[in-house]
N, C-alpha and C positions, 0 to 999 in steps of 0.2 A: 704836512708837519707829522713826524713819527708819533708824537704824543696825543693825535686826535682820536677821538672814539667814535666819531660820527654821531654824536650826540649833542643835546644843548648843554650838556656840563663842560663842553669843550670851552665854553665861555667863562673866563676866571671869575669867580665871585658869585656863581649860580649854583644852586644845589634844587634837586627834583625829589619830591617823595610821592608815594602811590598808597591808597587805600583802596582794597580790592575784595568785593564780597561776592563769589561766583554764584551761590545760591540766590542772593539777591538781583544778580545780573546786572551789577552797576558799579561805580566806584568813583573815587576823587583822586586828582592828581594836584599836587601844589608844587608852584616854581617859586623858589624862595631866592630873594637877592640878600648877599652879604651886607649889602649898604644900600639905601634907597636908590632905585633906578629911574632916571628920566623915562616916562612912558606915555604912550597914547595908543589908539586902536581904532578900528573902523569895522562896521557892520555893513554887510551887503546882501544878506539874506533877509526874505520876507517875514520871517517868524522867530525873530531872536529872543533870547531870555539872558538877562544879566543883572549882575549887581555893582554898583558904583562905576559903570561905563560911562555916565555922563562926564565925571570929572576928568576923563582922558581927553576929551575935546581941548584942541589947542588954546581956546579961549578961555578955559578955565584956569584958576589959581593954583591948584595942587599940580606940581608937576612931576613928582616922583612917587613911586610906590615901594611896598616893602616885599610884595609877593603878587603873584597871579593865581587864580584858581580855575580849574577846568573840571566840570563835574557832570555826571549822568543825573538822572532823577526828575528832569524837566523842572518845572517851577520847585518841585519840593527840594531839588537839589541845591537851591539858593541858599539853604541853612549852612551849606559847607563852609562858606566864607566866615561864617561866625565861628566855626571850630578852627579854621586856620588863624583867625584874630585871635582867639584864646591863647592859641600855642605862641604866637608872635609877642603877645603881651608878657607871657609868662618869661620870655627871653629878654624882656626890656626893650622890645621894638616898637616903633610907631612915631607918627607925627606930635611933636611936643606943643602942647596947648596948656601953658601954664604949668601946673604940677601933673598933668595928666597926657598919657601917650596914646596915640590912636593909631594902630596898624591900618595902613591904606592897602587895600585886598580888592581889586576889581576880579569879577568873576565871570565866565560865560558857562551856560549850561546846554545840554543836549537832551534830547528826547529818547530815553531807553526804556519806557514803561511796558512796552508791549512785545518784549523779547523771550517771554517765557519764564523769566525769574520770578521769585516769590516777592511781591511788592507788599504783601498783608503784614505792615510793620506796626499797626496798632496806632496809638494817638499821635505820638511823634515820629517823624522820618528819621532815618539813622544818619543822615547826611552831616549833621553838626559833628557828631562824634568821628565820622569818617574824615572831616576836614581836620579835625585835630590830629588824628592818627597820621594823615599824609603829611603834615607840617612837621611832626615830631619825627617822622621817617626820613625827612629830606636829607640828601647827602650829595656830596660831589662824586664824581667818578661815574662809573657804569650804572645805568638802572635799565630795568626790563622794558619791552615793547610788546605790543600785542595786545592780548586780552588782559589788560592791567589798568589800574587806575581809571580815568576818566573814558578809556577805551574798553573798559570791560564788557559793557553792555551795548557797544556800537554796532550797528550795521549798515550795509549799503544795499543797492537794488539787486546785487548779484551774489555777495559774498559777505561773510562777517567783516565787520570793522575792526578798528583796534586803535591803539596808541602807536605813533611812529615819530621819530625823529630823524634830522640829518644837520650836517655842519659844511662850511667851507671855509676858506681863506682868500682873502681879496689880493690882488696884486700889491697893495699897500701894507700887507700884513695883518690887516683887521680881520678878525674873526666874527663870522655870523653863523647862527644856527637856529633852527625851527623845532617845535615841538606841537603835535597835532593829534586831536581824537576824532578819527574819521566815522562820520555817522551820516552820510549824504544820502538824499532822496534818489539820487543818480548813482552811477557806478565808477569805480575807479579802474576797471579792467574793460577792455575792448570786446564787444559782442559777448559770445557764449565762451570764449577761450581764456589763456591764462595771462594774455599779454596787458601790460598796463599802459595807460594813458602816459604816464610820466616817463616811460622808456627812453626816449631821446636824452634824458638828463640824468640817467642812472650811472652810478660811479662803483667800480670794482664789484659788479654782480651783487648789489645789496639787496635787491628785490628779484632775485633770479636770473639775471642776465639773459633774458629771453629776447630782447630787442622788440621790434615792432612786426606785427603779423603780415604775411604776404597779401592779403585782402583786408581793408578796413571796414567795419562795420559801424555805422553811425547812428544805428536804429535807436529811437528813445526807451530806455529801459528805467522805470521808476520804482521804488520801493513801494508806493502807493499814493493816493489821493486824500485820503482821510486820515493820514498822520502827518505830524511834524517831524523832522530830522534835525540836522544840524552839524556841520564841521567846524569845530573850534580850536583855536592854537594861537601860538605865539612865535614870534621872531625876536631874537635878543643878538645884539652885537657888542662888542667891546670897544668899538669907535665911540667917540663923543658926539653925541646928536643934542639937538634942541629938541623940545616937545612937538613942534611943527614938523621937524624932519623925521622924529619918530613916528608921526601920524602918516608920513608919505610913505616911510618904509612899510607900515601895516598895509597901504593900499597895494603896494607893489606885490607883497606876500599873495594878497588875493589873486593876483594874476597867477600865481603858482597853483593855487586852488584850482582855477579855471582851467589849467593846464592838465591837471591830474584827475579831475572828476567831470565826468559829462552826463547831464548838464550840471552847472553850478548855480549858485546864487538864484534858487528858484523860490517862487513864493511860499512854500512851505519849508524852506531850509532856513536856519537862523545863522548862516555863516558869519563867524565873528573872529576876528585876528587882532591880538594885542601886539604891540611891539616896544620894546625897551632898551635902553642904552646903559651898560654898566660905567663908560666914561672912563675906562681904564687906560685906552691910549687916544691921543689927540687926534682930531680930524677937523679941517676947517676949509677945505676946498670942494667946489661943486663935482669934480670929476670922480672923488671917492665916494661921495654920496650916490651918484649915479651907478657906480659899481655895485654898491651895498644894495640899492634897490633890485637891480639885475640878479644879485645873488638871492635876494630874499625870495624871490618867485622861484628858483631853481631849488634852493633847500626846502621850500614849503612843497613843492610838487614831489621831490624825493622822499620827503618824510611822509606824505599821504601814502604813496605806493608801499612803503615800508610798514606802516600800520596796518594795512590789509594783509601783506605778505606775512607778518609776524604773528597773525592773530590765529587764535585756536577757537573751535566753536563751545559755546557754553555748555556745561555739562546738566542740560535741563531738557526736557521733552519737547520736541518739535524745534529745537534751536536750528538757526540758520547755518548752513555749511560754511566752513572756513575755506580759503583758498588751498590751503595745506591740505584739507581733506580730499580735494579733487586732484591736486597737481604736486603732492609731496613727491612723487617718484622723478619729477623733472628738475627737483631743487638741486 
């Protein structure tokens, strides 16, 4: 469709906002729904960090959320959800409990404390304020990718990581899109070259159009064995889903993570993917759900490659090289 931006905001009723601090080497991304969205999620990494993720289990009572938060900062970054809640509360958003409204804001964090940024922030971390900044900046339409928001301090085993997004339309006309902060223990690129593991799914040269290399290198490449990482993200569709179906969609999106990062879901990864439905368009058949699960993996794989492709190195001493630093001439 001609109005697609290849971004999460291709889903009607979804806004995205970033807070970025390059000197800190970290940031926050808020994904805000115009109306509460049916949501779930799944964690397949061995070292996750999150807030209010338990309520996303299909057996739990709360079935809708006001926003998702993706943040750097490791456990310190969990403060970001409080800032997003504060912003949503100002807007009159939240689950009604008597006279009180409580914004429902699940969050996932990634480890970016060792990337060279200045983490000497004093008594309190800056993440609550950054969360507030991100939700106040949330808007529809185009938003930046790469070294922004939750992708600001992200890294991989070979190149700078970043924030990516991609979208697709099903044969039934339902839209689905992914957003992801790529901070993997493994790598999104093949061997020592410029090619991406997600290349078979690329559309319109969105991450360089290089295809696959002549020879495949499956050698193990890891960021390290003494630090945690994490790829965190979300898939959102405008098709109506139950909470259990959203949970299944999040699992399918993990398949895309495993296609785009090698290896994935490691003991020191915290790989977490949320899923949500805005319910703008009806869907009640199994065939359309299976196609959405298929597309969830594809848009997640594409978004991961875009996150690395669009990233730029942090302006700090010893910063990890970005894909663009080495291969910009081939873009």
